[in-house]
N, C-alpha and C positions, 0 to 999 in steps of 0.2 A: 810532440804536441804538448800543450799544457793541461794538467789536471789542477784541481784546487790546491793540491799540495806540491805542485811543481811539475817538472818535465817528466813525461813518460815516453818510452820508445816502443812499447809493445802493449796493445790493448788487451789481448787475451780474450777470454769469454766475456761477451759484452751484451748488456741490455741497452738498446739504442734509443729509447724514448721513455724517460721516467721523470718524476718530480719529487724532490726531497722536501721542499719548503713552499710549495705553491699555496696561494691564498686567493680564491675566487669567491670568497664569502660575501662580497658586497652585493652580489645578485642572487646568492643562494644561501643555504643554511651554513652554520659553523662547520658542518661536516666537510665542506669544501675548503677548509683551512687546515693544512697539514702542519700543525703547530705542536704536536706531541712528539718531541724528538726521542723520547724513550721508546715509544711504540714503533716509530720508524727504525730506530737502531735495532730493535729485535728483528724486524724484517730483513734489514740489511745484513745482519750477522748470519741469518739463515741462508741468504744468498751467497755469502762468502763461503759458508760451509758446503754449499751445493757446487762450488767451483767457479762462481762468477768472479771476475777480476775488475771489471770496469762498468760503471753506470754513466750513461750520457743523460745529464739533467737538462731538459729543454725549457726550463723556467726562465723567462726573460723579463724585460722591463715592464712594469705594471702588473706582473703576475704574482708578486710576493716572493721574488727571488731574494734569498738571504745568504750571502757568501760566507759570513762568519759561521752560521749554523751548518752550512754545507761542509765547511772545512772540518768542523768538529765531528760531524757524522762520518766523514771520510776517514779521519784519523781513528775514531773509535771502532769502526767496522772493518778497517783494513782494505776497503774498496777504493780504487781510483774513481774519482768523480770529475767529470768533464762539465764545465759550465758553458752557458750560452749567452748570446746577445740577441737583440732584435725586439720585435713587438708582436703580440699575439693576434688578436682579431677583435672586431666590434662585438660586444660593447666594452671590451676590456682594454682598449687602447688608451694609454695615458694622454693628457691634454697636449703634450709636446708633439704628438703625431700630427695634430691639426695645425699647431702653431709653427712648426719648423718646416723648412723646404725639404725636398728630396735630398739635395746635397747635404743639408745639415743633418738629416736623419742618418745618412750614410756616414757622415763624420762621427756621430755618436757611436755607431756600431764599430767603426774602424778603430776608434780610440779604445773601446773595451777589448778589442782583439789584440791590439798592438801594445797598449800601455797598461791596461788593467781595468777592473770593474769597481766602480764606486769608491775610488780612492785607495783600493787595495792593489797588491801586486798580482792578484789572481787574474789571469787573462782568459777571456772567452775563446773557446776553440771551435765554435761553430755558431751559425746563425739559425735560430729556431726557438720554439716552433712559431713560424709565421703562418697565419691562417686566413681562410676565406669563410664567409657565411654561405647561405644557400646560393647567392650570387656574389661575386667579388665587388665590395663596396668601393667608393672612391678612396677612402682612407686606407683600406686594405690594399688597393692597387698602389697607392703611394708607398706603403711599407714594402711591398714586393719590389718595386722599382729601386728603392734605396737599398734593399737587401741584395739585389742583383749587382748593383754598383759596388757595394762593400765586398761581396764575394769575389768579384773580378780583381779587386785591389789586393785581397788578402789570401785568396785561394782556399779559405776554410769551407767546410761543408755547409749545406743548407738542409734543414728539416722542416717540412710544411705540416700544417694541420688542415685536414679537410673535414667539413661538417658531414658526418655520416658517410664518409667515403666519396662524397660528390665533389665536382669541380677539380678533380685530380688532373684530368686531361688539360683543362684550361690553365692550371698552375704550371705544368711542365711546359706547355706551349709558351706561356708568358716568359718564363725564365730563359728558355732557349732563345726566344726572340730578343731577349736582352743580354744575350752573349754569355750566359752562364753555362759551364760545362756540365751536361746532364749527369755525368758520372759522379758529380759531387752532390747530387740532389736525392733526398728521400721524399717521396710523396706519402704523407702519413695517413694512418687510419683506413687503409685500403680494405682491411678485413671487415669493416662495417658495411661494405657494399659488395656482396658476393656475386660478382659478375666477371666471369673468366675472360670474356671477350674484351671487356674494359681494361682488366689487368694487363692483358697482352698489348693493347694499343698504347698504354702508358709505358710499359717496360720496354717496348721497341724504341723509345726515345733514348734508351741507354741509362735511365735513372733506376733508382731502387724503389721497391714497394714496401711500405711499413705495415707488416702484420703485427700491430703494436698495441692492440686492446684485448689481448688474450686474457681470458677470465671474466670479461664483461659479457656474460652469457645472456643478459636481458636484451642485448642488441642482436647477437648472433650466437648459435651454438658453437662451442669449440670444436666439436666433431666436424662441422662444416669448415671451419678455419683450417683444420688439419688436412681435410680432404682437398681443399683448394691449393694449399701449399704443395701437397704431393702431386697434384695435377700440373701446377706450374713447373715443378722440377722435372716431371716426365716430359714436358714440352721444351725443355732446354733453358728454363728461366731460374734455375737454382741459384745463380749468381746474383739475382736481382731482389732477394728477399732479406729483410731484417726483422728480428723478433723483439717484442717487449710487451709490457702490460699496461703502461700509462696509468699507474695508480694515482688517483687525485683526491681521494676522500679517506677520512679517518676510518670510515666503515669498511674500506677495502683491506685495511691492515689486520694482521692476525690478532693483535690484542683486542680489537673491537669486534671480533667475530667474523672478520672477512676472510677471503681466500689467501691473501698475502702474496708477496712477491715470489716466494718459493713455489707457488702453484705451477709456475711454468715448468719446473722440474718434477714436481710430484705428480702432476696430472696431465699437463699438455704434451710434453715430450713423449710420454708413453703413447699418446694418441697418434703422434707422428710415426712411431715405430709400428703401430697397428696398421698404418697406411703404407707400410713397406719401406720407410726411410731407414737408413743405417746410421750408426753413430758418426760416421764420416759425413753424412749429409747434415746431421745436426751441427757438427762442428763447422761446416761451411756457413750455416745460418748464423751461428753465434760467434764464431772466431774469424773465419776468412773474410766474409762479406763486410762486417764492420771495419776490419783492418784495411781492406781495399778502398772502402769509401773514404776513410779518413786520410790514409797515407799515400794514395796514388798522386 
């Protein structure tokens, strides 16, 4: 598969849902613009020191994706960084989503996967994050249809965004109905909706659950995230979980007084051990599952 620095054959320890250069500040404060590369680099270097090998960057068209900056951060940190294509959700969809047909949107994604992004040789290795609002809007449905078409043509993975963990079941149903292999799909932000029955209904489709907002304790306590992961693993769904933090604000970074990316290792993984998980279990979440999702 492609990283921003070229071909990689082994993912290693992987964070499956991050943003290095996101800019959603048009609708929010400048805090939602990750434009301090020095602060980001400090976080990434700490991740590297903690044993992380690969970061999946799910910033796509209209979200402030910046391939040149991603390449520099990858080089300077020593981390593999995987880039994405696709379109996010309303109201962050660029005008081309309304203007272009489903076939044309598919062609845009396919070109970024096969040829490269924005005139560079960097190829997208997944489609994401593609999202839904409280209900799937017409434009979001258009993106999902185009993404399904592009996925079938290229076999790259898909990573979705759910709003507060809702609409996940609708998302996986839509993608399966459009002939996407569910084993290539992660339904994102499931940890924002702590509903074990819901988790299992989605996981039974054969897709992955993104427990990917770790550290965002204003939404859910991390102790509950850890407990739910342990419960899923005890019920046979340990192969269905991916981990990440989805850091999207300057105030999340260590330099700005935030918890930082390394929080996953400093604070959250010890919570998993307290729930009875072993180091082999953690390796399954951070190494085995991302690798299977990407490489199968």
